[in-house]
C-alpha positions in Angstrom: 1.2 -13.2 -11.5 -2.3 -11.6 -11.5 -5.4 -13.0 -9.5 -8.1 -13.5 -11.7 -11.4 -10.9 -11.0 -14.7 -12.3 -9.8 -17.2 -12.5 -12.5 -19.8 -13.5 -9.9 -19.7 -10.7 -7.6 -20.5 -7.0 -8.8 -18.3 -4.5 -7.2 -20.5 -1.7 -5.7 -19.6 1.7 -4.8 -21.9 3.8 -2.8 -20.9 7.5 -4.1 -24.5 9.4 -3.1 -23.7 10.7 0.3 -23.9 14.4 1.4 -20.8 14.5 3.4 -22.6 17.4 5.1 -20.2 16.6 8.7 -17.3 17.0 6.2 -18.3 20.2 4.5 -17.2 19.0 1.3 -17.0 16.0 -1.3 -15.5 13.4 0.9 -15.0 11.3 -2.1 -12.6 13.4 -3.6 -10.3 14.6 -0.8 -7.2 13.2 -1.7 -4.8 11.2 0.5 -1.4 10.5 -0.4 -1.9 12.5 -3.7 -5.3 10.1 -4.9 -8.7 11.0 -4.2 -10.5 8.8 -2.1 -12.7 7.2 -4.1 -10.2 6.6 -6.7 -8.3 4.5 -4.3 -11.5 2.2 -3.4 -12.2 2.2 -7.3 -8.5 1.1 -7.8 -9.1 -2.4 -5.6 -12.6 -2.7 -7.0 -11.3 -2.7 -10.7 -8.0 -5.4 -9.1 -11.3 -7.6 -7.8 -14.1 -7.6 -9.7 -15.3 -7.5 -13.6 -18.1 -5.7 -13.0 -18.6 -2.3 -11.2 -21.5 0.2 -10.7 -21.5 3.4 -9.3 -24.9 4.1 -7.0 -26.1 7.7 -5.9 -27.4 10.5 -7.7 -24.3 11.8 -8.6 -23.8 10.8 -12.3 -22.1 14.4 -13.2 -19.7 14.2 -10.6 -18.7 10.4 -11.9 -19.7 10.7 -15.2 -15.8 10.7 -16.3 -15.0 7.3 -14.8 -16.9 5.1 -17.8 -19.4 3.3 -15.0 -22.7 2.9 -14.7 -23.9 4.8 -12.1 -27.2 4.1 -10.8 -30.0 6.6 -9.2 -31.5 5.2 -5.9 -34.3 3.8 -5.5 -34.8 4.8 -2.4 -32.9 7.6 -1.6 -31.1 9.1 1.1 -29.2 6.1 3.2 -26.7 3.8 2.5 -29.2 1.2 3.2 -31.4 2.5 0.2 -27.8 2.1 -1.8 -27.1 -1.1 -1.2 -31.1 -2.5 -2.4 -30.5 0.0 -5.2 -27.1 -2.6 -6.2 -28.6 -5.4 -5.2 -31.4 -5.0 -7.3 -29.6 -3.8 -10.2 -26.9 -6.4 -9.9 -26.7 -9.2 -12.9 -24.8 -11.5 -9.9 -26.2 -13.0 -7.1 -23.6 -11.3 -4.9 -22.9 -7.7 -4.5 -19.7 -6.1 -2.7 -20.2 -3.1 -1.1 -17.7 0.0 -0.2 -18.7 3.2 0.8 -16.3 5.8 -1.1 -14.6 7.3 2.0 -12.4 4.6 3.0 -8.9 5.7 2.4 -7.4 2.7 2.9 -9.7 -0.1 1.2 -7.6 -3.5 1.4 -7.8 -5.9 -1.6 -6.6 -9.0 0.5 -9.8 -7.9 3.1 -12.1 -7.6 0.6 -11.3 -10.8 -1.0 -11.2 -12.6 2.1 -14.3 -11.6 2.9 -15.9 -12.6 -0.8 -14.2 -15.7 -0.3 -16.6 -16.7 3.0 -20.0 -16.4 0.8 -20.8 -20.2 0.3 -23.6 -20.8 2.4 -24.1 -17.2 3.5 -26.2 -14.3 2.4 -23.7 -11.6 4.1 -20.7 -11.7 5.0 -19.8 -9.0 7.6 -17.0 -7.7 9.4 -18.0 -7.5 13.3 -16.3 -6.5 16.7 -17.3 -5.1 19.9 -18.0 -1.7 18.3 -20.8 -3.3 16.0 -20.6 -4.1 12.1 -18.8 -2.9 9.1 -21.9 -2.9 7.0 -20.4 -0.4 4.1 -17.3 -3.0 2.9 -19.3 -6.3 3.0 -20.6 -8.7 0.5 -24.5 -9.5 0.2 -26.8 -11.5 -1.6 -30.1 -11.0 -3.7 -32.0 -12.8 -0.6 -31.0 -9.5 1.2 -33.7 -7.8 -1.1 -36.6 -8.7 0.7 -35.7 -8.1 4.4 -33.9 -4.6 3.3 -37.0 -3.3 1.2 -39.6 -3.8 4.1 -37.4 -1.9 6.3 -37.2 0.6 4.0 -40.9 0.5 3.6 -41.1 1.1 6.7 -38.8 3.9 7.6 -35.9 2.3 9.2 -32.2 2.7 7.4 -30.3 1.3 9.7 -27.7 -0.5 7.7 -27.6 -4.3 9.8 -31.4 -4.4 11.2 -32.2 -7.0 8.8 -29.2 -9.2 9.9 -31.4 -11.9 11.9 -33.5 -12.5 9.1 -30.7 -13.7 6.9 -27.6 -15.7 7.0 -24.8 -13.9 8.3 -21.5 -14.6 8.6 -19.8 -12.5 11.2 -16.1 -12.2 10.9 -14.3 -11.5 13.8 -11.4 -8.4 13.2 -9.2 -11.0 14.9 -9.8 -13.5 11.4 -8.9 -10.5 9.5 -6.0 -8.8 11.2 -3.1 -10.4 9.6 -4.4 -9.0 6.1 -4.6 -5.7 7.8 -1.2 -5.4 9.3 -1.9 -1.3 9.5 -5.2 -2.1 10.8 -6.8 0.2 8.6 -8.9 -1.4 6.1 -12.2 -0.4 7.7 -11.3 3.4 8.6 -14.1 6.3 7.4 -13.4 9.8 7.3 -16.2 11.7 8.3 -14.9 15.3 9.6 -12.5 17.6 8.7 -11.0 17.1 12.3 -10.6 13.1 11.1 -9.3 14.1 7.9 -6.7 16.3 9.5 -5.7 13.8 11.7 -5.3 11.0 8.8 -3.2 13.9 6.8 -1.1 14.3 9.8 -0.7 10.8 10.5 0.4 9.9 6.1 2.7 12.4 6.2 4.9 11.6 9.3 7.8 9.3 8.4 7.8 5.4 9.2 9.7 4.8 12.4 
């Protein structure tokens, strides 16, 4: 039986990154024969009735039949989150960057299930937060705008001003059996290592 799509959460995929460290467009690097962006999109299409893309890249993503929203505050992931929230017709959005090669639908849905009473639901561990595979409400708009206007683009600096449900990784581990749900790729070396691991036969 197919799970119902969320109608009260908009899926927002950030596609505006410049991929400077990678040297080529990360969104269209292929993992297991499919571009990374399409892997994220597939997980979103299985989860959300509404999906938008955020970034000044309309010509690159026009073929997917989705709204491509230009950044209100260009140049940062935080600005992308703000743009998605600003335009969303729903109270909540779930944000993902377009460079997550193994987006985990079960993790995504679990994070969404924790939203009641919170303005943000974010995976947190000893190394920090995962702000770009997380859920946000429109109550985050003003704190984010103030941060952007001040010239601070830290994706989580406003968290103390809103109600955040911090989700320790241990709470998600049973859903992320291969431990790759929050992996992202930034450099050619990281991508080469990922391709090498993907091509290895399972033990």
